[in-house]
Structure formats: structure tokens, C-alpha cells
C-alpha positions, 0 to 999 in steps of 0.5 A, spaced: 751 254 650 757 256 648 762 259 653 763 267 653 770 269 649 774 274 651 775 280 646 782 283 648 780 289 644 773 290 647 773 297 651 769 297 658 766 304 656 764 305 663 771 303 666 774 309 661 769 314 663 770 313 671 778 313 669 777 320 665 773 323 670 779 322 675 783 325 670 778 331 669 779 332 677 786 332 677 787 337 671 782 342 674 785 341 682 792 342 679 794 335 681 797 333 674 805 334 675 808 329 671 815 331 673 818 336 678 825 337 679 828 342 684 836 341 682 835 344 676 828 347 677 825 343 672 817 342 672 813 339 667 805 338 666 801 333 663 800 334 655 793 333 656 788 339 655 782 339 659 778 340 652 781 333 650 779 330 656 772 333 657 771 330 649 774 323 651 769 323 657 763 325 654 764 320 649 766 315 654 759 316 658 755 316 652 758 309 649 757 307 657 750 309 656 749 305 650 752 299 652 747 299 658 742 299 654 740 307 656 738 312 651 743 318 651 741 325 651 742 329 645 748 333 644 747 337 637 741 340 635 738 342 628 739 349 626 733 352 624 734 355 617 731 362 616 733 367 610 732 374 611 729 377 605 733 383 603 
């Protein structure tokens, strides 16, 4: 047997999903303050928007399910093409 080769570029999608879930919760709870000073009254918040985090989280969850051998749920559904006769 060949020894398993470590790939530094491989992504652990399940770990990424867990981390993104924590980031999402922190954003929703208002805990993502990156800098706060009171000497000159400065407060800076995280640059990530909740939409970006949720999109990345959904992608990570989907890839995690695929890596586990599960079938991810469908995200998009085909629109029915109907034409109105005028």
C-alpha cells in the first residue's frame, strides 16, 4: 500500500462549514466588531455581509455532504415555460 499523501491545498469542507456557521452566528448576534477605540471614538465592523457568509456556508455544507457520500438537496428548480396566447 502507498502511504497517504497530504495535500496542503485540499479543503476540509466540513470544518469550513463549522467555522462559517460560527461567523454567521457572530454576525447575527452583532459580535463581529473588529476594532473599537474610545479615545477618538472609532468603531469598525466586519466587512463581510451576511449574504456573502450564508452563500459560502451553503456551498461548504453542500461540498461537505458530497465528501461524505451523501446526496445534497436540490437548490434550484427548473421554471416551467408557459406562454400566454394573446
